[in-house]
ROBA-651847 format. One line per field, with one value per atom (N, C-alpha, C, O): residue number from 0; residue in one letter; atom name; x, y, z negated. Coordinates in pm, whole numbers. Layout:
<sites>
nr c(NUM|...)
rest c(A|...)
atom c(CA|...)
east c(X|...)
north c(Y|...)
up c(Z|...)
</sites>
This chain:
<sites>
nr c(0|0|0|0|1|1|1|1|2|2|2|2|3|3|3|3|4|4|4|4|5|5|5|5|6|6|6|6|7|7|7|7|8|8|8|8|9|9|9|9|10|10|10|10|11|11|11|11|12|12|12|12|13|13|13|13|14|14|14|14|15|15|15|15|16|16|16|16|17|17|17|17|18|18|18|18|19|19|19|19|20|20|20|20|21|21|21|21|22|22|22|22|23|23|23|23|24|24|24|24|25|25|25|25|26|26|26|26|27|27|27|27|28|28|28|28|29|29|29|29|30|30|30|30|31|31|31|31|32|32|32|32|33|33|33|33|34|34|34|34|35|35|35|35|36|36|36|36|37|37|37|37|38|38|38|38|39|39|39|39|40|40|40|40|41|41|41|41|42|42|42|42|43|43|43|43|44|44|44|44|45|45|45|45|46|46|46|46|47|47|47|47|48|48|48|48|49|49|49|49|50|50|50|50|51|51|51|51|52|52|52|52|53|53|53|53|54|54|54|54|55|55|55|55|56|56|56|56|57|57|57|57|58|58|58|58|59|59|59|59|60|60|60|60|61|61|61|61|62|62|62|62|63|63|63|63|64|64|64|64|65|65|65|65|66|66|66|66|67|67|67|67|68|68|68|68|69|69|69|69|70|70|70|70|71|71|71|71|72|72|72|72|73|73|73|73|74|74|74|74|75|75|75|75|76|76|76|76|77|77|77|77|78|78|78|78|79|79|79|79|80|80|80|80|81|81|81|81|82|82|82|82|83|83|83|83|84|84|84|84|85|85|85|85|86|86|86|86|87|87|87|87|88|88|88|88|89|89|89|89|90|90|90|90|91|91|91|91|92|92|92|92|93|93|93|93|94|94|94|94|95|95|95|95|96|96|96|96|97|97|97|97|98|98|98|98|99|99|99|99|100|100|100|100|101|101|101|101|102|102|102|102|103|103|103|103|104|104|104|104|105|105|105|105|106|106|106|106|107|107|107|107|108|108|108|108|109|109|109|109|110|110|110|110|111|111|111|111|112|112|112|112|113|113|113|113|114|114|114|114|115|115|115|115|116|116|116|116|117|117|117|117|118|118|118|118|119|119|119|119)
rest c(D|D|D|D|L|L|L|L|I|I|I|I|Q|Q|Q|Q|Q|Q|Q|Q|A|A|A|A|A|A|A|A|Y|Y|Y|Y|E|E|E|E|L|L|L|L|I|I|I|I|P|P|P|P|V|V|V|V|V|V|V|V|E|E|E|E|Q|Q|Q|Q|P|P|P|P|W|W|W|W|Y|Y|Y|Y|H|H|H|H|K|K|K|K|M|M|M|M|L|L|L|L|G|G|G|G|G|G|G|G|V|V|V|V|L|L|L|L|V|V|V|V|A|A|A|A|Q|Q|Q|Q|S|S|S|S|R|R|R|R|L|L|L|L|D|D|D|D|D|D|D|D|T|T|T|T|I|I|I|I|L|L|L|L|F|F|F|F|V|V|V|V|A|A|A|A|A|A|A|A|D|D|D|D|Q|Q|Q|Q|V|V|V|V|N|N|N|N|R|R|R|R|A|A|A|A|G|G|G|G|I|I|I|I|Q|Q|Q|Q|T|T|T|T|I|I|I|I|T|T|T|T|D|D|D|D|S|S|S|S|K|K|K|K|E|E|E|E|R|R|R|R|I|I|I|I|L|L|L|L|F|F|F|F|A|A|A|A|G|G|G|G|L|L|L|L|N|N|N|N|L|L|L|L|K|K|K|K|A|A|A|A|A|A|A|A|S|S|S|S|K|K|K|K|S|S|S|S|M|M|M|M|E|E|E|E|Q|Q|Q|Q|S|S|S|S|E|E|E|E|Y|Y|Y|Y|D|D|D|D|S|S|S|S|A|A|A|A|L|L|L|L|T|T|T|T|Y|Y|Y|Y|L|L|L|L|N|N|N|N|S|S|S|S|G|G|G|G|L|L|L|L|L|L|L|L|F|F|F|F|L|L|L|L|T|T|T|T|C|C|C|C|I|I|I|I|P|P|P|P|D|D|D|D|H|H|H|H|W|W|W|W|G|G|G|G|R|R|R|R|E|E|E|E|Y|Y|Y|Y|E|E|E|E|L|L|L|L|S|S|S|S|L|L|L|L|N|N|N|N|L|L|L|L|F|F|F|F|H|H|H|H|K|K|K|K|S|S|S|S|A|A|A|A|Q|Q|Q|Q|V|V|V|V|Q|Q|Q|Q|Y|Y|Y|Y|I|I|I|I)
atom c(N|CA|C|O|N|CA|C|O|N|CA|C|O|N|CA|C|O|N|CA|C|O|N|CA|C|O|N|CA|C|O|N|CA|C|O|N|CA|C|O|N|CA|C|O|N|CA|C|O|N|CA|C|O|N|CA|C|O|N|CA|C|O|N|CA|C|O|N|CA|C|O|N|CA|C|O|N|CA|C|O|N|CA|C|O|N|CA|C|O|N|CA|C|O|N|CA|C|O|N|CA|C|O|N|CA|C|O|N|CA|C|O|N|CA|C|O|N|CA|C|O|N|CA|C|O|N|CA|C|O|N|CA|C|O|N|CA|C|O|N|CA|C|O|N|CA|C|O|N|CA|C|O|N|CA|C|O|N|CA|C|O|N|CA|C|O|N|CA|C|O|N|CA|C|O|N|CA|C|O|N|CA|C|O|N|CA|C|O|N|CA|C|O|N|CA|C|O|N|CA|C|O|N|CA|C|O|N|CA|C|O|N|CA|C|O|N|CA|C|O|N|CA|C|O|N|CA|C|O|N|CA|C|O|N|CA|C|O|N|CA|C|O|N|CA|C|O|N|CA|C|O|N|CA|C|O|N|CA|C|O|N|CA|C|O|N|CA|C|O|N|CA|C|O|N|CA|C|O|N|CA|C|O|N|CA|C|O|N|CA|C|O|N|CA|C|O|N|CA|C|O|N|CA|C|O|N|CA|C|O|N|CA|C|O|N|CA|C|O|N|CA|C|O|N|CA|C|O|N|CA|C|O|N|CA|C|O|N|CA|C|O|N|CA|C|O|N|CA|C|O|N|CA|C|O|N|CA|C|O|N|CA|C|O|N|CA|C|O|N|CA|C|O|N|CA|C|O|N|CA|C|O|N|CA|C|O|N|CA|C|O|N|CA|C|O|N|CA|C|O|N|CA|C|O|N|CA|C|O|N|CA|C|O|N|CA|C|O|N|CA|C|O|N|CA|C|O|N|CA|C|O|N|CA|C|O|N|CA|C|O|N|CA|C|O|N|CA|C|O|N|CA|C|O|N|CA|C|O|N|CA|C|O|N|CA|C|O|N|CA|C|O|N|CA|C|O|N|CA|C|O|N|CA|C|O|N|CA|C|O|N|CA|C|O|N|CA|C|O|N|CA|C|O|N|CA|C|O|N|CA|C|O|N|CA|C|O|N|CA|C|O|N|CA|C|O|N|CA|C|O|N|CA|C|O|N|CA|C|O)
east c(8456|8341|8211|8108|8216|8096|8054|7935|8152|8120|8058|7960|8114|8057|7914|7825|7893|7761|7661|7548|7704|7616|7581|7466|7680|7654|7561|7471|7582|7497|7353|7260|7334|7199|7125|7003|7199|7135|7070|6984|7111|7052|6918|6911|6812|6681|6688|6754|6622|6627|6589|6648|6491|6448|6552|6548|6646|6750|6878|6963|6894|7018|7051|7166|6954|6989|7043|7134|6990|7037|7184|7263|7221|7360|7452|7564|7406|7487|7508|7618|7402|7413|7510|7595|7498|7583|7730|7817|7757|7894|7950|8063|7872|7917|7944|8043|7857|7875|8001|8071|8031|8153|8276|8372|8272|8386|8405|8518|8295|8302|8357|8426|8326|8369|8520|8574|8589|8735|8790|8738|8893|8947|9010|9007|9066|9130|9074|9084|9015|8963|9061|9075|9129|9210|9115|8996|9169|9084|8998|8879|9056|8981|8865|8752|8892|8788|8683|8564|8725|8632|8528|8409|8574|8482|8393|8274|8450|8370|8264|8149|8302|8206|8093|7976|8128|8025|7933|7812|7992|7910|7816|7701|7862|7777|7660|7546|7685|7573|7477|7356|7529|7442|7356|7240|7411|7332|7226|7122|7252|7152|7027|6915|7047|6934|6884|6903|6823|6776|6666|6654|6586|6476|6527|6456|6648|6707|6771|6782|6813|6885|6791|6771|6734|6631|6682|6617|6794|6848|6917|7000|6882|6938|7090|7158|7143|7288|7358|7464|7300|7358|7348|7441|7236|7221|7325|7382|7351|7453|7591|7669|7619|7746|7766|7874|7662|7674|7674|7733|7610|7619|7763|7817|7825|7966|8059|8156|8030|8109|8102|8204|7984|7968|8041|8094|8042|8116|8265|8331|8318|8461|8490|8590|8402|8422|8415|8491|8323|8311|8435|8485|8486|8606|8725|8801|8741|8849|8829|8925|8705|8677|8711|8764|8679|8711|8862|8910|8937|9082|9139|9242|9071|9115|9048|9058|8979|8908|8802|8773|8743|8633|8502|8441|8461|8349|8214|8124|8199|8074|8055|7947|8162|8156|8132|8054|8199|8182|8036|7981|7975|7835|7743|7647|7773|7695|7705|7603|7826|7844|7776|7715|7786|7724|7572|7507|7515|7370|7325|7221|7402|7368|7380|7294|7486|7503|7388|7338|7348|7235|7105|7022|7089|6969|6964|6859|7075|7080|7054|6980|7114|7106|6968|6916|6910|6784|6665|6556|6685|6579|6575|6486|6671|6678|6610|6649|6507|6441|6541|6625|6533|6618|6767|6846|6806|6946|7036|7153|6983|7064|7096|7206|7002|7025|7109|7193|7089|7158|7297|7390|7312|7438|7473|7480|7496|7518|7641|7631|7756|7879|7866|7905|7810|7791|7696|7722|7587|7490|7555|7541|7626|7692|7794|7797|7876|7978|7918|7966|7814|7752|7690|7710|7616|7552|7656|7642|7760|7863|7939|7957|7984|8058|7969|8016|7842|7750|7738|7738|7729|7723|7852|7849|7967|8095|8103|8140|8067|8077|7981|8016|7862|7766|7811|7779|7884|7936|8043|8051|8125|8237|8177|8250)
north c(4153|4165|4182|4124|4259|4280|4150|4123|4072|3944|3849|3781|3845|3761|3804|3720|3933|3985|3951|3912|3965|3932|3784|3747|3699|3554|3520|3437|3584|3560|3599|3530|3708|3755|3664|3673|3577|3479|3365|3295|3347|3242|3293|3402|3215|3259|3286|3212|3390|3432|3320|3307|3239|3131|3020|2943|3011|2909|2958|2876|3086|3141|3087|3051|3078|3023|2880|2844|2800|2663|2661|2582|2749|2757|2802|2752|2897|2941|2827|2808|2751|2636|2533|2481|2503|2404|2448|2369|2573|2622|2623|2581|2671|2671|2531|2508|2438|2298|2237|2162|2266|2216|2272|2200|2401|2462|2405|2383|2381|2326|2184|2141|2110|1970|1957|1848|2066|2060|2029|2077|1950|1908|2023|2025|2120|2233|2363|2393|2440|2571|2678|2701|2742|2857|2974|2964|3082|3195|3246|3274|3260|3314|3223|3269|3094|2999|2988|2971|2999|2997|3108|3084|3228|3341|3328|3359|3281|3263|3156|3173|3046|2938|2986|2960|3058|3109|3208|3205|3295|3391|3321|3364|3215|3143|3075|3087|3004|2937|3039|3014|3152|3255|3317|3352|3332|3385|3285|3323|3157|3055|3075|3057|3111|3138|3014|2901|3038|2931|2848|2729|2909|2837|2733|2637|2749|2654|2536|2427|2558|2456|2400|2461|2285|2228|2111|2073|2053|1938|1984|2074|1923|1964|1949|2033|1843|1822|1934|1982|1975|2086|2216|2296|2237|2360|2366|2471|2251|2246|2273|2349|2210|2230|2377|2433|2440|2578|2676|2783|2639|2721|2720|2823|2602|2590|2666|2728|2660|2735|2885|2954|2934|3076|3112|3222|3020|3044|3057|3146|2970|2979|3111|3177|3149|3275|3394|3489|3389|3496|3504|3613|3390|3388|3449|3527|3413|3470|3620|3697|3663|3807|3881|3991|3819|3881|3893|3994|3790|3797|3913|3970|3947|4055|4188|4286|4192|4311|4360|4479|4268|4298|4261|4159|4343|4307|4313|4236|4402|4406|4277|4219|4232|4106|3989|3899|3992|3884|3875|3765|3989|3988|3934|3864|3967|3915|3763|3695|3710|3564|3499|3393|3562|3507|3505|3407|3612|3616|3508|3445|3487|3381|3244|3158|3224|3097|3071|2959|3174|3160|3131|3054|3189|3163|3017|2953|2963|2821|2733|2635|2769|2686|2688|2584|2805|2815|2757|2745|2722|2652|2503|2432|2457|2316|2299|2362|2214|2191|2139|2054|2190|2149|2160|2070|2271|2288|2293|2255|2340|2342|2200|2174|2112|1972|1896|1815|1922|1848|1903|1826|2033|2100|2205|2325|2158|2250|2339|2461|2279|2356|2461|2577|2420|2512|2624|2741|2591|2692|2790|2911|2737|2821|2915|3034|2860|2942|3051|3165|3019|3120|3232|3350|3195|3298|3378|3499|3311|3380|3480|3595|3436|3527|3641|3753|3612|3716|3825|3944|3781|3876|3957|4078|3890|3960|4069|4183|4032|4127|4244|4359|4215|4323|4415|4534|4364|4446|4542|4658|4491|4571|4678|4758)
up c(2631|2545|2625|2589|2731|2813|2881|2896|2923|2988|2886|2916|2766|2661|2627|2612|2616|2585|2695|2667|2819|2932|2932|2956|2906|2901|2785|2799|2671|2553|2582|2540|2652|2683|2781|2794|2849|2938|2860|2913|2736|2652|2601|2545|2620|2568|2417|2344|2373|2233|2137|2031|2174|2086|2073|1977|2168|2163|2096|2060|2079|2024|1885|1860|1792|1660|1668|1593|1758|1772|1815|1764|1908|1954|1841|1828|1760|1645|1547|1496|1521|1430|1487|1414|1615|1677|1671|1634|1706|1705|1562|1540|1468|1328|1278|1209|1313|1272|1329|1260|1455|1519|1447|1422|1416|1347|1207|1163|1136|1000|1004|911|1110|1120|1135|1116|1169|1178|1039|938|1035|906|829|706|900|833|887|1007|798|837|790|670|885|842|817|844|767|727|841|822|959|1072|1109|1126|1120|1156|1046|1074|921|808|823|809|851|864|988|982|1097|1220|1198|1238|1134|1108|1018|1045|912|821|894|876|974|1048|1145|1162|1208|1304|1234|1279|1124|1057|996|989|952|897|1006|982|1126|1238|1282|1335|1259|1293|1208|1256|1082|994|921|966|810|723|789|761|875|939|1038|1069|1088|1183|1110|1166|988|912|807|701|836|749|666|568|702|630|502|505|390|260|256|199|316|316|393|351|505|580|502|502|435|355|245|217|181|76|136|81|249|318|353|332|408|452|333|343|224|102|51|12|53|12|105|61|233|331|302|307|273|240|111|98|15|-109|-80|-135|5|42|113|85|206|278|183|196|88|-11|-98|-126|-140|-224|-150|-207|-22|59|75|69|95|108|-21|-17|-134|-262|-282|-334|-239|-249|-168|-203|-59|28|-8|66|-121|-169|-72|-64|3|96|26|58|-68|-155|-83|-117|13|89|168|170|232|307|212|242|98|0|-44|-55|-70|-112|-3|-32|121|233|239|254|227|227|107|120|-9|-128|-115|-151|-63|-42|55|35|161|256|191|210|114|44|-53|-62|-124|-217|-143|-192|-27|52|94|81|142|179|56|64|-54|-174|-239|-277|-251|-325|-248|-304|-123|-48|-80|-35|-158|-196|-330|-428|-336|-465|-568|-537|-689|-801|-768|-798|-705|-670|-793|-786|-907|-1029|-1075|-1123|-1061|-1101|-1002|-1040|-875|-770|-740|-713|-746|-710|-815|-786|-937|-1048|-1027|-1039|-994|-977|-866|-883|-754|-643|-683|-653|-748|-793|-889|-875|-986|-1085|-1020|-1050|-931|-866|-779|-780|-703|-618|-701|-672|-804|-888|-967|-982|-1017|-1094|-1007|-1046|-890|-802|-752|-734|-731|-689|-797|-766|-922|-1033|-1042|-1065|-1022|-1026|-919|-948|-797|-686|-706|-678|-753|-774|-886|-883|-984|-1093|-1042|-1084|-950|-895|-808|-751)
</sites>
């Protein structure tokens, strides 16, 4: 862990979000995401931040990724983690103009699950 931290600190702060986006994108591109990789991929794109991800298709993809991670977290009764993933997914999604018209199912699922988790 100390070696990883030291190597990470060698990356200039302004470049770190780009590396998180790149790593998350590579993980998402895998045809099968097991639970561990799903969470790591979602964490990486979330660390990249919304300002790094400007393409609407990527934002939709990463919103869906966060929805999957949230659903898995809810299955494991990890509601705090689920809410974090849902909030990130909503952040990616709501930056897209007319997301309700373009991505109705995704919008509905993110908002619905967010309401469920907040109720619990």
